[in-house]
MARLUM-497732 format. One line per field, with one value per residue (C-alpha): residue number from 1; x, y, z. Coordinates in nm, 4 decimals, always signed. Layout:
<recs>
k (NUM|...) $
east (X|...) $
north (Y|...) $
up (Z|...) $
</recs>
This chain:
<recs>
k (1|2|3|4|5|6|7|8|9|10|11|12|13|14|15|16|17|18|19|20|21|22|23|24|25|26|27|28|29|30|31|32|33|34|35|36|37|38|39|40|41|42|43|44|45|46|47|48|49|50|51|52|53|54|55|56|57|58|59|60|61|62|63|64|65|66|67|68|69|70|71|72|73|74|75|76|77|78|79|80|81|82|83|84|85|86|87|88|89|90|91|92|93|94|95|96|97|98|99|100|101|102|103|104|105|106|107|108|109|110|111|112|113|114|115|116|117|118|119|120|121|122|123|124|125|126|127|128|129|130|131|132|133|134|135|136|137|138|139|140|141|142|143|144|145|146|147|148|149|150|151|152|153|154|155|156|157|158|159|160|161|162|163|164|165|166|167|168|169|170|171|172|173|174|175|176|177|178|179|180|181|182|183|184|185|186|187|188|189|190|191|192|193|194|195|196|197|198|199|200|201|202|203|204|205|206|207|208|209|210|211|212|213|214|215|216|217|218|219|220|221|222|223|224|225|226|227|228|229|230|231|232|233|234|235|236|237|238|239|240|241|242|243|244|245|246|247|248|249|250|251|252|253|254|255|256|257|258|259|260|261|262|263|264|265|266|267|268|269|270|271|272|273|274|275|276|277|278|279|280|281|282|283|284|285|286|287|288|289|290|291|292|293|294|295|296|297|298|299|300|301|302|303|304|305|306|307|308|309|310|311|312|313|314|315|316|317|318|319|320|321|322|323|324|325|326|327|328|329|330|331|332|333|334|335|336|337|338|339|340|341|342|343|344|345|346|347|348|349|350|351|352|353|354|355|356|357|358|359|360|361|362|363|364|365|366|367|368|369|370|371|372|373|374|375|376|377|378|379|380|381|382|383|384|385|386|387|388|389|390|391|392|393|394|395|396|397|398|399|400|401|402|403|404|405|406|407|408|409|410|411|412|413|414|415|416|417|418|419|420|421|422|423|424|425|426|427|428|429|430|431|432|433|434|435|436|437|438|439|440|441|442|443|444|445|446|447|448|449|450|451|452|453|454|455|456|457|458|459|460|461|462|463|464|465|466|467|468|469|470|471|472|473|474|475|476|477|478|479|480|481|482|483) $
east (-0.0191|-0.2308|+0.0510|+0.1315|-0.1919|-0.1602|+0.1382|-0.0220|-0.3069|-0.0795|+0.1038|-0.1664|-0.3777|-0.0584|+0.0289|-0.3501|-0.3296|-0.0077|-0.1529|-0.4752|-0.2767|-0.0465|-0.3545|-0.4944|-0.1969|-0.1973|-0.5735|-0.6928|-0.4388|-0.7092|-0.7185|-0.3664|-0.2612|-0.5162|-0.5086|-0.1047|-0.0336|-0.2902|-0.1718|+0.1529|+0.1414|-0.1354|+0.1324|+0.4033|+0.1665|+0.1123|+0.5070|+0.5301|+0.2377|+0.3196|+0.6980|+0.5644|+0.3195|+0.5901|+0.8735|+0.7855|+0.8256|+0.9947|+1.1347|+0.9557|+1.2055|+0.9742|+0.6894|+0.9296|+0.6691|+0.7999|+0.4982|+0.4174|+0.3603|-0.0021|-0.2602|-0.3154|-0.2216|-0.5501|-0.7834|-0.6139|-0.6031|-0.9805|-0.9829|-0.7695|-0.9747|-1.3097|-1.1344|-1.0535|-1.3625|-1.5406|-1.3154|-1.4045|-1.7734|-1.6766|-1.3998|-1.5223|-1.4627|-1.8263|-1.8608|-1.5171|-1.6043|-1.9508|-1.7253|-1.5091|-1.8132|-1.7181|-1.3549|-1.1985|-0.9345|-0.9169|-0.5467|-0.5608|-0.4929|-0.0975|+0.0400|-0.1415|-0.0299|-0.1948|-0.2656|+0.0509|+0.2625|+0.1895|+0.2194|+0.5635|+0.6707|+0.5128|+0.6803|+1.0363|+1.0146|+0.8909|+1.1801|+1.4553|+1.3525|+1.3711|+1.7418|+1.8422|+1.7162|+1.9163|+2.2130|+2.1653|+2.1826|+2.5132|+2.5457|+2.3634|+2.1761|+2.2625|+2.6402|+2.5945|+2.4657|+2.1433|+1.8301|+1.5845|+1.3414|+1.5893|+1.6648|+1.2873|+1.2337|+1.5274|+1.7031|+1.4631|+1.2535|+0.8905|+0.8863|+1.0477|+0.7899|+0.5401|+0.6461|+0.6812|+0.2824|+0.1490|+0.4281|+0.1994|-0.0651|+0.2180|+0.3336|-0.0250|-0.1153|+0.2159|+0.0604|-0.2653|-0.0525|+0.1134|-0.2018|-0.3783|-0.1219|-0.1419|-0.5361|-0.5068|-0.2455|-0.1448|+0.2455|+0.4443|+0.5131|+0.8676|+0.8522|+0.6794|+0.8248|+1.1784|+1.0281|+0.9546|+1.3066|+1.4397|+1.2158|+1.3063|+1.7022|+1.6122|+1.4454|+1.7877|+1.9981|+1.7538|+1.8012|+1.4608|+1.4547|+1.1874|+0.8772|+0.8885|+1.0058|+0.7475|+0.4618|+0.5626|+0.5946|+0.2530|+0.0760|+0.2874|+0.1204|-0.2298|-0.3542|-0.2252|-0.4686|-0.6802|-0.4892|-0.5019|-0.8807|-0.9013|-0.6985|-0.8649|-1.1940|-1.2869|-1.0871|-0.7267|-0.6865|-0.3313|-0.1919|+0.0326|-0.1027|-0.1480|+0.1974|+0.3147|-0.0182|-0.0296|+0.3435|+0.6240|+0.9861|+1.0919|+0.8651|+0.8975|+1.2952|+1.2143|+1.0054|+1.1980|+1.5078|+1.2683|+1.1941|+1.5217|+1.6216|+1.3261|+1.4838|+1.8536|+1.7776|+1.5432|+1.8393|+2.0944|+1.8655|+1.7921|+2.1400|+2.2500|+2.0056|+2.0930|+2.4691|+2.5484|+2.2777|+2.1835|+2.5194|+2.4662|+2.7649|+2.8216|+2.4875|+2.3263|+2.2425|+2.0092|+1.8767|+1.7508|+1.6388|+1.4182|+1.2708|+1.1796|+1.0481|+0.9403|+0.8015|+0.7282|+0.4260|+0.2410|+0.3590|+0.0382|-0.1936|-0.0608|-0.1080|-0.4466|-0.5474|-0.4458|-0.6272|-0.9529|-0.9973|-0.7574|-0.8922|-1.2136|-1.1056|-1.2714|-1.4528|-1.6461|-1.7607|-1.3673|-1.2358|-1.4564|-1.3893|-1.0134|-1.0074|-1.2865|-1.3103|-0.9950|-0.6585|-0.3301|-0.2511|-0.5998|-0.3580|-0.2404|-0.3682|-0.5526|-0.5533|-0.1687|-0.1716|-0.4826|-0.3045|+0.0361|-0.1511|-0.3413|+0.0295|+0.3001|+0.0908|+0.0369|+0.4170|+0.5817|+0.2712|+0.3214|+0.7118|+0.6582|+0.4089|+0.5256|+0.8449|+0.6731|+0.6856|+0.4518|+0.4321|+0.3090|-0.0057|-0.3560|-0.5766|-0.7753|-0.7309|-0.8683|-1.1851|-1.1789|-1.0854|-1.3742|-1.6705|-1.5291|-1.4652|-1.8211|-1.9406|-1.5938|-1.6549|-1.9605|-1.7243|-1.4156|-1.6301|-1.7774|-1.4131|-1.3248|-1.6431|-1.5958|-1.2442|-1.3355|-1.5727|-1.3322|-1.0688|-1.3619|-1.4306|-1.0661|-1.0127|-1.3162|-1.1903|-0.8765|-1.0189|-1.2818|-1.0756|-1.2495|-0.9479|-1.0812|-1.3260|-0.9938|-0.7749|-1.0270|-1.1697|-0.7853|-0.7579|-1.0743|-0.9204|-0.5994|-0.7981|-0.8909|-0.5231|-0.4231|-0.6741|-0.5013|-0.1863|-0.2235|-0.5415|-0.6432|-1.0219|-1.0264|-0.9548|-1.3029|-1.4405|-1.2309|-1.3766|-1.1060|-1.1630|-1.5565|-1.4891|-1.2529|-1.6007|-1.8046|-1.5561|-1.5249|-1.9314|-1.9324|-1.6441|-1.8292|-2.2020|-1.9779|-1.8062|-2.1253|-2.3090|-2.0294|-1.9586|-2.3485|-2.2706|-1.8653|-1.7041|-1.4551|-1.3656|-1.0412|-0.9712|-0.6706|-0.5800|-0.4985|-0.3710|-0.2464|+0.0792|+0.2803|+0.4375|+0.7866|+1.0168|+1.2530|+0.9279|+0.8074|+1.1489|+1.1281|+0.7858|+0.8950|+1.1984|+0.9982|+0.7563|+1.0377|+1.1438|+0.8111|+0.7283) $
north (-1.6790|-1.3751|-1.2012|-1.5876|-1.5818|-1.2679|-1.3144|-1.6653|-1.4797|-1.2421|-1.4991|-1.6960|-1.4043|-1.2562|-1.6250|-1.6191|-1.3557|-1.4427|-1.7616|-1.6039|-1.3985|-1.7193|-1.8931|-1.6106|-1.6038|-1.9661|-2.0408|-1.6437|-1.4801|-1.2321|-1.0947|-1.1369|-0.9333|-0.6995|-0.5919|-0.6807|-0.2845|-0.2898|-0.6719|-0.6079|-0.2828|-0.4758|-0.7843|-0.5416|-0.3399|-0.6806|-0.7640|-0.3977|-0.4584|-0.8237|-0.7155|-0.4190|-0.6510|-0.9206|-0.6971|-0.3886|-0.1884|-0.0283|+0.3366|+0.5081|+0.8059|+0.9815|+0.9858|+1.0150|+0.7388|+0.3704|+0.1498|-0.2185|-0.4839|-0.4887|-0.6773|-0.4736|-0.7558|-0.8990|-0.6280|-0.4999|-0.8507|-0.8478|-0.4889|-0.6330|-0.9549|-0.7583|-0.5458|-0.8519|-1.0033|-0.8235|-0.9176|-1.2727|-1.1981|-0.9345|-1.1539|-1.5173|-1.7283|-1.7728|-1.4078|-1.3320|-1.6499|-1.4221|-1.1746|-1.4309|-1.3854|-1.0032|-1.0618|-0.9372|-1.1774|-0.9967|-0.9338|-0.7280|-0.7722|-0.7448|-0.4417|-0.2235|+0.0323|-0.0729|+0.0958|-0.0757|+0.0244|+0.4037|+0.3830|+0.1904|+0.5110|+0.7701|+0.5928|+0.6149|+1.0096|+1.0316|+0.8391|+0.9779|+1.3260|+1.2166|+1.0946|+1.4040|+1.5900|+1.4215|+1.4435|+1.8353|+1.8311|+1.7288|+1.4945|+1.1917|+1.1872|+0.8306|+0.9138|+1.2244|+1.1379|+1.3542|+1.2854|+1.2313|+1.4914|+1.7387|+1.6424|+1.6580|+2.0211|+2.1660|+2.0408|+1.8304|+1.9322|+1.9212|+1.5448|+1.4330|+1.5984|+1.4580|+1.1473|+1.1568|+1.2262|+0.9947|+0.7368|+0.4768|+0.5224|+0.5221|+0.1699|+0.0657|+0.1464|-0.0370|-0.3165|-0.2752|-0.2850|-0.6025|-0.7823|-0.6873|-0.8158|-1.1421|-1.1730|-1.0716|-1.2224|-1.4937|-1.3469|-1.1561|-0.8270|-0.7635|-0.3859|-0.2541|-0.4765|-0.3327|+0.0070|-0.0922|-0.1670|+0.1396|+0.3385|+0.1237|+0.2408|+0.5934|+0.5804|+0.4276|+0.6527|+0.9712|+0.8487|+0.6564|+0.3549|+0.0540|+0.2769|+0.3721|-0.0019|-0.1300|+0.0644|+0.0905|-0.3119|-0.3603|-0.1159|-0.2742|-0.6383|-0.5154|-0.5238|-0.9260|-1.0196|-0.9690|-1.2528|-1.4889|-1.4324|-1.5046|-1.8627|-1.9182|-1.8116|-2.1288|-2.2811|-2.3674|-2.7785|-2.6859|-2.4448|-2.2299|-2.3423|-2.0388|-2.0173|-2.2691|-2.2345|-1.9007|-1.8555|-2.0088|-2.1022|-1.8120|-1.5906|-1.6859|-1.6412|-1.3121|-1.2202|-1.3347|-1.1200|-0.8605|-0.9254|-0.9861|-0.6874|-0.4885|-0.6692|-0.5861|-0.1957|-0.1716|-0.3463|-0.0904|+0.2159|+0.1279|+0.1000|+0.4148|+0.6085|+0.5177|+0.5158|+0.7904|+1.0186|+1.0131|+0.9055|+0.6160|+0.3657|+0.0339|-0.0968|+0.2425|+0.1042|-0.2354|+0.0090|+0.2809|-0.0034|-0.1843|+0.0981|+0.2099|-0.1354|-0.2529|+0.0323|+0.3336|+0.1741|+0.0905|+0.3609|+0.6161|+0.3223|+0.1583|+0.4523|+0.5207|+0.1805|+0.2608|+0.5782|+0.4797|+0.0639|+0.1332|+0.4769|+0.5323|+0.8729|+0.8747|+1.2354|+1.2008|+1.5760|+1.6924|+1.4102|+1.5196|+1.9204|+1.8336|+1.5637|+1.7690|+2.1449|+2.3045|+2.0655|+2.2254|+2.1660|+2.1303|+2.0442|+1.7363|+1.4042|+1.5296|+1.1872|+1.1620|+1.5402|+1.4269|+1.1796|+1.3282|+1.5909|+1.3720|+1.1954|+1.4811|+1.7636|+2.0974|+2.2547|+1.9202|+1.8670|+2.1520|+2.1700|+1.8510|+1.9267|+2.2379|+2.0818|+1.8480|+1.5740|+1.3224|+0.9916|+0.6756|+0.4966|+0.5786|+0.2544|+0.1436|+0.3910|+0.6539|+0.4497|+0.4114|+0.7369|+0.8737|+0.6069|+0.4544|+0.0887|-0.0749|+0.1316|+0.1669|-0.1830|-0.1405|+0.1566|-0.0495|-0.3333|-0.0387|+0.0937|-0.3065|-0.3100|+0.0051|-0.0787|-0.4299|-0.3511|-0.0992|-0.3697|-0.5550|-0.3175|-0.2593|-0.6502|-0.6859|-0.3616|-0.4948|-0.8374|-0.7043|-0.4518|-0.1380|+0.0493|+0.3915|+0.2419|-0.0233|+0.3382|+0.5537|+0.2466|+0.2318|+0.6179|+0.5976|+0.3376|+0.5249|+0.7512|+0.4463|+0.3328|+0.5898|+0.5602|+0.1995|+0.3415|+0.6690|+0.6554|+0.9557|+1.0489|+1.4011|+1.2762|+1.2154|+1.5497|+1.7467|+1.8189|+1.6543|+1.3606|+1.4054|+1.4532|+1.1373|+0.9679|+1.1193|+1.0263|+0.6575|+0.6606|+0.8185|+0.5790|+0.2842|+0.3771|+0.4919|+0.1563|-0.0769|+0.1031|+0.1051|-0.2702|-0.3750|-0.2543|-0.3842|-0.0647|+0.0056|+0.3424|+0.3363|+0.1524|-0.1028|-0.0624|+0.2855|+0.2877|+0.1133|+0.1107|+0.1349|-0.1817|-0.0553|-0.3068|-0.2189|-0.1630|-0.5339|-0.6733|-0.5076|-0.6418|-0.9616|-0.9582|-0.8368|-1.0811|-1.3589|-1.1641|-1.1852|-1.5379) $
up (+3.7274|+3.5586|+3.4023|+3.1952|+3.0981|+2.9446|+2.7731|+2.6077|+2.5410|+2.3343|+2.1393|+2.0761|+1.9212|+1.7420|+1.6034|+1.4753|+1.2810|+1.1013|+1.0265|+0.9132|+0.7039|+0.5603|+0.4955|+0.2845|+0.0920|+0.0320|-0.0610|-0.0958|-0.3312|-0.5019|-0.1481|-0.0521|-0.3458|-0.3482|-0.0437|+0.0304|+0.1478|+0.3955|+0.5157|+0.5556|+0.7987|+0.9981|+1.0336|+1.1242|+1.3835|+1.5446|+1.5783|+1.7395|+1.9948|+2.0796|+2.1309|+2.3587|+2.5384|+2.6293|+2.6644|+2.8150|+2.9851|+2.6774|+2.6615|+2.3742|+2.3004|+2.1165|+2.3559|+2.6933|+2.8186|+2.9427|+2.7678|+2.8253|+2.9316|+2.8782|+2.6713|+2.3272|+2.1043|+2.1440|+2.0996|+1.7810|+1.6238|+1.6678|+1.4921|+1.2116|+1.2059|+1.1454|+0.8972|+0.6844|+0.7095|+0.4577|+0.2123|+0.2758|+0.1954|-0.1411|-0.3017|-0.2534|-0.5143|-0.6432|-0.6580|-0.8727|-1.0863|-1.2245|-1.3369|-1.5765|-1.8632|-1.8548|-1.8863|-2.1893|-2.3448|-2.6545|-2.7416|-3.0493|-3.4472|-3.4616|-3.6217|-3.3709|-3.0989|-2.7600|-2.3914|-2.2770|-2.5253|-2.4904|-2.1136|-2.1396|-2.3897|-2.1596|-1.8313|-2.0003|-2.0662|-1.7050|-1.6102|-1.7960|-1.6737|-1.3113|-1.3573|-1.5886|-1.2906|-1.0521|-1.2835|-1.2591|-0.8827|-0.9564|-0.6342|-0.5466|-0.2007|-0.1124|-0.1322|-0.0135|+0.2697|+0.2273|+0.3463|+0.1472|+0.2670|+0.2508|-0.1493|-0.2143|-0.0139|-0.1395|-0.4411|-0.6520|-0.9403|-1.0077|-1.1466|-0.8264|-0.6024|-0.7949|-0.7805|-0.4104|-0.4176|-0.7074|-0.7451|-0.5592|-0.8770|-1.1063|-0.9952|-0.9792|-1.3083|-1.4608|-1.2648|-1.4342|-1.7504|-1.6496|-1.5474|-1.8576|-2.0842|-1.9260|-1.9344|-2.2863|-2.4358|-2.1824|-2.1665|-1.9143|-2.0260|-1.8648|-1.9696|-1.7310|-1.4686|-1.5637|-1.5026|-1.1480|-1.1336|-1.2643|-1.0181|-0.7276|-0.8102|-0.8648|-0.5350|-0.3484|-0.5576|-0.3534|-0.0030|+0.0128|+0.2057|+0.3170|+0.3126|-0.0773|-0.1917|+0.0172|-0.1168|-0.4907|-0.4620|-0.3055|-0.5580|-0.8312|-0.7285|-0.6658|-1.0348|-1.1028|-0.8416|-1.1500|-1.3334|-1.0607|-1.0430|-1.4370|-1.3702|-1.0068|-0.9623|-0.7680|-0.4401|-0.4868|-0.4520|-0.2796|-0.0718|-0.3011|-0.5984|-0.7619|-0.8111|-1.0006|-1.2182|-1.3027|-1.3717|-1.5559|-1.4149|-1.5959|-1.4384|-1.0693|-1.1472|-1.2559|-0.9958|-0.7027|-0.8441|-0.8286|-0.4544|-0.3444|-0.5168|-0.3253|-0.0249|-0.0919|-0.1503|+0.1626|+0.3698|+0.2303|+0.2700|+0.6394|+0.7222|+0.5009|+0.6674|+1.0282|+1.0069|+0.7164|+0.7506|+1.0820|+1.2633|+1.4530|+1.5713|+1.7473|+1.9398|+1.8481|+1.5102|+1.6600|+1.9306|+1.6725|+1.4421|+1.7065|+1.7964|+1.4597|+1.3481|+1.6922|+1.9195|+1.7250|+1.4990|+1.8121|+2.0903|+2.0278|+1.9758|+2.3309|+2.5260|+2.3231|+2.4917|+2.8181|+2.8023|+2.6611|+2.8652|+3.1308|+3.2594|+3.0312|+2.8915|+2.5566|+2.4455|+2.1039|+2.0963|+2.1609|+1.8802|+1.6376|+1.6901|+1.6814|+1.3839|+1.1582|+1.2583|+1.4939|+1.4249|+1.4591|+1.1149|+0.8868|+0.5502|+0.6664|+0.8770|+1.1558|+1.3355|+1.4713|+1.6035|+1.7906|+1.9702|+1.9977|+2.1644|+2.3935|+2.4482|+2.4591|+2.5068|+2.2743|+2.2568|+2.1866|+1.9240|+1.7524|+1.7316|+1.5040|+1.3149|+1.2388|+1.1484|+0.8969|+1.1472|+1.2669|+1.4741|+1.3534|+1.3969|+1.4292|+1.3552|+1.4962|+1.8026|+1.6738|+1.6268|+1.9801|+2.0929|+1.8920|+1.9567|+2.2675|+2.3760|+2.2517|+1.9322|+1.7582|+1.6303|+1.3812|+1.2070|+1.1860|+0.9962|+0.7947|+0.6952|+0.6174|+0.3981|+0.2151|+0.1764|+0.0158|-0.2270|-0.3588|-0.4125|-0.5584|-0.8097|-0.9053|-0.9701|-1.1973|-1.3764|-1.4679|-1.5192|-1.7721|-1.9163|-1.7600|-1.6568|-1.6019|-1.3365|-1.1871|-1.1608|-0.9996|-0.7870|-0.6656|-0.6211|-0.3838|-0.2060|-0.1481|+0.1331|+0.2915|+0.2752|+0.4264|+0.7278|+0.7657|+0.7619|+0.9808|+1.1185|+0.8704|+0.8642|+0.7563|+0.3909|+0.3656|+0.4405|+0.1400|-0.1622|-0.3649|-0.2740|-0.3393|-0.6766|-0.7055|-0.5679|-0.8421|-1.0960|-1.0175|-0.9909|-1.3629|-1.4680|-1.3346|-1.5420|-1.8787|-1.8855|-1.7970|-2.0524|-2.3774|-2.2547|-2.3509|-2.7181|-2.6912|-2.6467|-2.4519|-2.2604|-2.2606|-2.5377|-2.5446|-2.8878|-2.9582|-3.3453|-3.6089|-3.7243|-4.0843|-4.1675|-4.1377|-4.1616|-3.8955|-3.6609|-3.7199|-3.6456|-3.2959|-3.2516|-3.3173|-3.1247|-2.7833|-2.8282|-2.8752|-2.4920|-2.3540|-2.4280) $
</recs>
């Protein structure tokens, strides 16, 4: 009877969180789009913890432990609700409505070069350099069955290495330009969506699989929350009403095609990695996919839950010392290092970390490891509040044409994203992160002061262009395509 009650509670809590995210998508699209990168991860981890709680004991080949069944899902779901709660406070409809008075909807006169035009040209040159470097290598990793990490470490050029590090920010900037064209000109600028499609194709050819496609897509969609905010500051009259009112049928076809492309390349990339790169066959393919999708995301979290909540083993001073003062590798995320050390011991942990590999997971278990079962909750809420505040600044910046603060808000928020994805906390102690925070504060101050006199910090209109006939015909053709 006790086991049945536990399983029922696990299912109810998991389903409750799934329905909460679905409700957010239906009635709070600004929150859904702006925080999609993390929401998707939280949904995935909820599915993973449910699987372990219900199907356990299951074998974790990375930790050499049998894990589950148990009661981890309700705890994680409560932590996820605590994380999302501040978004309902800081991104409530009335708050968003107050930003509309400063929304920049000025399309500018005809015959000008805009920030979007400049971004598009520079991006084309960058993508061209990526493909030229791929051709210089002589063989395409996808067809040569070369792992993406091997290509990056041994063969890729500077542009590819830079993309791996900053690609999410590039996709975000393209999304900003896409949203800005929609807010200012009431049209869909297909160019930056096309850039995203080309980038996805390039990542597919270089052996990448699901994570790159999901992250690039999520970061591209985040600024689109601003155009939804411009259309629907108040509550929606019906679920998913924002989709039909904010986008035309042709727009939905384009977005649907892009989403289908992401699904196809993700599935193909995963299959290629398991079969052609790693050499799994038959039932081993499904077994590996199940372990990677449903066990590995939460294996460290489940063992940490058992250690802290069942055995009462949490050591604040030891956790602090390891995370911020004496980790195995201080230049990387120290949270998985600590969790791995507590789970599989130092020799194996050092072998993995020195080889550039670490296990998945970290949030919210690192908060419980550090602060214990009770005192962790205010810190989880505080992290969510910071994430919601930075997200609000990003949405407001895109909506009001304050592109420096919008970009820098996301740049600062990115560290918190890494905390939600991998539990990373040591990012906040690095000097470079303090520089990012200072740059954001300066941008907010400068743009606020310039806005009082009607001047932008990052201008939308870059310059005027000569009235060449060929150029005018090109702009007219582009306008017809977009409209």
